[in-house]
N, C-alpha and C positions, 0 to 999 in steps of 0.2 A: 377953316373949321378945325376945332380942337379934336384930335383923335386920341385913341387909347395910348398909342406910343408917345404922343406929345405929353400926356399926363404922366406917364412913367418917366419920361425924360425930365420933367419938372421935378418930380419927387427925387430922382437920382441926383440932380443938381443941388436940390435942397440938402440932401444927406451929405453930399461931397463938401458943401460949404459950411455945414453946421460944425460948430466947435466941439460938440460932444458925441455926435453920431459918427461911428467909424466904419459902418458898412451898410449896404442897401441890397434888398432883394424884392422880388415881386412874383405874384402867381398864387396858386392854391396853397393854403397853409399846410396841408398834408404833404405837399411836394417840396417844402423848404429843404434845401440841401445843407444840413447843419455842418457837414464836413468842410464845406466851402467858406463858411463864415468863421474867420479867424479872429476878428476883432469885434468887441462889443463896447458900447451899446450898438444895436443894429436896428434899422428901420425896415419894415416889411409892409407892402401894400397888397391887398387882394381885391379884385373887382368883384362886387357882389351883385350888381344889377345895372342894367342899361335901359333907359327909357327914351324913346324917340317920339316926339309929338310936335306939331307946328314948326317943323324944320329945326328943332332944337334937340340936341342929344344931351341927356343927363346921365352922368356916370356916378354910381355909388361905390365907394371904397371902404373897406375896413383897413385901418392903419394901426400897425403894431410897432411898439418900440420895446425891445427886450434887452436885458443886460447880461443874459447868459441862459444856458439850458441846464437844468438839473439832470443828473444821471439817475436812471431808474434802478432801484435796488432789487435784489431777488425777492425780498419780502413784498414789495409792491406788485411784482409779477404774480406771486402766489395769491394775493388778495383778488386780483382781476379774474383768475380762473375760477 
């Protein structure tokens, strides 16, 4: 049976072997530890749904590839308030 950790391992191996992707992470998007990502582009996966029926498990993932994170300026903060 393919488990969540098996799928994560597959994506990690994919990222490790990919010629352009330099890092990999997984989990909730709001919990991405940006300080730990030193090399871009980065691949990130998030489990969004799991469905179990007829002895079959279906996992839904959001897959993100990003090339960097823009720093937020003070003006952007003022607009949000």
